[in-house]
C-alpha positions as CSV (number, residue, x, y, z in Angstrom):
1,M,0.1,0.0,0.0
2,S,1.8,3.2,-1.2
3,I,1.5,6.4,-3.1
4,A,3.3,4.5,-6.1
5,Q,0.3,2.2,-6.1
6,V,-2.2,5.2,-6.2
7,R,-0.2,6.7,-9.0
8,Q,-0.4,3.4,-10.9
9,Y,-4.1,3.2,-10.5
10,M,-4.6,6.8,-11.7
11,V,-2.6,5.9,-14.8
12,D,-4.8,2.8,-15.3
13,G,-7.9,5.0,-14.9
14,D,-9.0,3.0,-11.8
15,G,-10.4,6.0,-9.8
16,D,-12.3,3.7,-7.4
17,A,-9.4,1.7,-6.4
18,A,-7.2,4.7,-6.2
19,V,-9.8,6.5,-3.9
20,A,-10.0,3.4,-1.6
21,L,-6.2,3.3,-1.2
22,V,-6.0,7.1,-0.7
23,N,-8.5,6.9,2.2
24,D,-6.5,4.2,3.7
25,L,-3.3,6.2,3.4
26,L,-4.8,9.2,4.9
27,A,-6.3,7.1,7.8
28,K,-2.9,5.9,8.6
29,G,-1.1,9.4,8.6
30,T,-0.1,10.0,5.1
31,A,-0.2,13.8,4.5
32,A,-2.7,14.8,1.7
33,Q,0.1,17.1,0.3
34,E,2.4,14.0,0.0
35,V,-0.2,12.2,-2.0
36,M,-1.0,15.1,-4.1
37,N,2.7,15.8,-4.9
38,G,3.0,12.3,-6.1
39,L,0.0,12.5,-8.3
40,T,0.8,15.9,-10.0
41,E,4.4,14.5,-10.6
42,E,2.8,11.4,-12.5
43,M,0.6,13.8,-14.5
44,G,3.6,15.7,-15.5
45,I,5.3,12.4,-16.6
46,L,2.2,11.6,-18.6
47,G,2.2,14.9,-20.2
48,Q,5.7,14.5,-21.2
49,K,5.1,11.3,-22.6
50,F,2.1,12.7,-24.7
51,E,4.5,15.3,-26.1
52,N,6.8,12.4,-27.1
53,F,3.9,10.2,-28.7
54,E,4.4,7.7,-26.0
55,V,0.9,8.0,-24.9
56,F,-2.2,9.4,-26.5
57,L,-5.0,11.6,-25.6
58,P,-7.5,8.7,-24.4
59,D,-4.7,7.9,-21.9
60,L,-4.4,11.3,-20.7
61,M,-8.2,11.5,-20.3
62,I,-8.7,8.4,-18.3
63,A,-5.9,9.3,-15.9
64,G,-7.2,12.8,-15.8
65,D,-10.8,11.5,-14.9
66,A,-9.2,9.2,-12.1
67,F,-7.1,12.4,-10.9
68,M,-10.1,14.4,-10.3
69,Q,-11.9,11.6,-8.7
70,I,-9.0,11.3,-6.2
71,M,-8.7,15.1,-5.7
72,S,-12.5,15.0,-4.6
73,V,-11.1,13.1,-1.6
74,L,-7.9,14.9,-1.1
75,K,-9.3,18.5,-1.6
76,E,-11.2,18.7,1.8
77,H,-8.0,17.6,3.6
78,L,-5.8,20.1,1.7
79,V,-8.0,23.0,2.4
80,A,-8.6,22.1,5.9
81,A,-4.9,22.6,6.5
82,T,-5.1,26.3,5.7
83,D,-5.2,28.8,8.5
84,G,-8.6,30.4,7.5
85,T,-7.2,33.9,7.2
86,A,-8.9,36.3,4.7
87,A,-8.4,34.8,1.2
88,K,-7.4,36.5,-1.8
89,T,-9.7,35.9,-4.8
90,V,-8.5,34.2,-8.0
91,I,-10.6,33.9,-11.0
92,I,-9.4,30.9,-13.3
93,G,-10.5,29.3,-16.6
94,T,-9.4,27.9,-19.8
95,V,-9.4,30.4,-22.7
96,K,-12.0,30.5,-25.5
97,G,-11.8,27.5,-27.8
98,D,-9.9,25.3,-25.5
99,Y,-11.7,22.6,-23.7
100,H,-8.6,21.1,-21.8
101,D,-9.1,21.6,-18.1
102,I,-6.8,19.1,-16.2
103,G,-4.1,21.5,-15.6
104,K,-6.5,24.3,-14.7
105,N,-8.2,22.2,-12.3
106,I,-4.9,21.1,-10.5
107,V,-4.1,24.9,-10.3
108,G,-7.4,25.5,-8.6
109,I,-7.0,22.8,-6.1
110,V,-3.5,23.8,-5.2
111,L,-4.5,27.5,-4.9
112,Q,-7.3,26.5,-2.6
113,A,-4.9,24.5,-0.5
114,N,-2.9,27.5,-0.1
115,G,-5.7,29.6,1.2
116,F,-6.8,31.4,-1.9
117,N,-10.6,31.7,-2.7
118,V,-10.8,30.2,-6.3
119,V,-13.7,31.1,-8.7
120,D,-13.4,28.6,-11.6
121,L,-15.1,29.7,-14.8
122,G,-14.5,26.4,-16.5
123,A,-13.4,25.7,-20.0
124,D,-13.7,27.7,-23.3
125,V,-14.2,31.0,-21.5
126,D,-14.7,34.2,-23.5
127,P,-12.5,37.2,-22.5
128,V,-15.5,39.3,-21.6
129,A,-16.6,36.6,-19.1
130,Y,-13.3,36.8,-17.3
131,L,-13.6,40.6,-17.1
132,D,-17.1,40.4,-15.8
133,A,-16.1,37.9,-13.3
134,A,-13.1,39.9,-12.1
135,R,-15.4,42.9,-11.4
136,K,-18.1,40.9,-9.9
137,E,-15.8,39.0,-7.5
138,K,-13.4,42.1,-7.0
139,A,-10.6,39.6,-7.9
140,D,-7.0,40.0,-6.9
141,V,-5.8,37.6,-9.7
142,V,-7.2,36.4,-13.0
143,G,-5.5,33.2,-14.3
144,L,-5.9,32.0,-17.9
145,S,-5.0,28.6,-19.1
146,A,-4.2,27.6,-22.7
147,L,-3.2,24.0,-23.7
148,M,-3.0,24.6,-27.3
149,T,-0.9,27.1,-29.3
150,T,-4.0,27.9,-31.4
151,T,-5.8,29.2,-28.4
152,M,-3.0,31.1,-26.8
153,P,-4.0,34.4,-28.4
154,G,-7.0,34.4,-26.1
155,Q,-4.6,35.2,-23.2
156,E,-3.4,38.3,-25.1
157,E,-6.9,39.3,-26.1
158,F,-7.9,39.3,-22.5
159,I,-4.9,41.6,-21.4
160,K,-5.7,44.1,-24.3
161,L,-9.4,44.0,-23.1
162,V,-8.3,44.9,-19.6
163,K,-6.2,47.7,-21.0
164,D,-8.9,49.1,-23.1
165,A,-11.2,49.0,-20.1
166,G,-8.7,51.0,-18.1
167,E,-8.4,48.3,-15.5
168,K,-4.8,47.3,-15.9
169,G,-3.2,47.0,-12.4
170,K,-6.3,46.4,-10.7
171,Y,-5.4,42.7,-10.4
172,L,-2.7,40.4,-11.4
173,V,-3.1,38.5,-14.8
174,C,-1.4,35.1,-14.5
175,V,-1.0,32.8,-17.6
176,G,0.0,29.3,-18.1
177,G,-0.4,26.0,-19.9
178,A,1.8,23.7,-21.8
179,P,2.7,25.9,-24.9
180,T,3.3,29.1,-22.9
181,S,6.5,30.4,-21.6
182,V,7.9,33.3,-19.6
183,E,8.8,35.0,-23.0
184,W,5.2,34.6,-24.2
185,A,4.0,36.1,-20.9
186,E,6.4,39.2,-21.0
187,R,5.4,39.8,-24.6
188,I,1.7,40.0,-24.1
189,G,2.0,41.9,-20.9
190,A,1.0,39.3,-18.3
191,D,2.1,39.8,-14.7
192,V,2.8,36.1,-13.8
193,W,3.7,32.9,-15.6
194,S,4.3,29.8,-13.9
195,F,5.6,26.4,-14.8
196,D,3.0,24.5,-12.7
197,A,0.4,24.9,-10.0
198,F,2.9,24.9,-7.2
199,E,5.2,27.7,-8.6
200,C,1.9,29.6,-9.3
201,A,0.7,29.4,-5.7
202,A,4.3,30.4,-4.4
203,K,4.5,33.3,-6.8
204,L,1.1,34.6,-5.9
205,K,1.5,34.3,-2.3
206,K,4.8,36.2,-2.5
207,L,3.3,39.0,-4.8
208,L,0.0,39.5,-2.8
209,G,1.6,39.2,0.6
């Protein structure tokens, strides 16, 4: 009984077996953060294998579904570990035309585990919807994910929209996703770019205090 076995269950798409094992691990004192670190590492390995054509989209999807099933159990333990202080609000979503949401979902869970109030708009989100949500929720951060090179311009479109609305500087704009980079973020005028969810949480905590 180990985290390695949970990882294998996830890769195999056996969410029920993974959840049962995770519950056992948690009951015996394994930290939820430790389990999550192992799972996110495994998802990263799968993503690299996908890039190298060693696995294919169906493989990512079944692992992703199992991952989210496991996260439904881990989430309450991760969020319970925060100190309950006033949370900064982060709007997250995947940009217009992009329906990939596994990475975005991981970011949302990690941010919640770090004490942020997360408002998840889902996938295929229009730039105007981000702006409306930022205003409504009095957001501190707006995070935009793009998993395809063809949808990356949606991140830039939102930043232009914010500038045109005279709201630049009211909140941080964070971009991420497999095809993005720090150079891309700088080019389009984003405030934050992160390699993964943990780096994102660390940067936002540092910037927002």
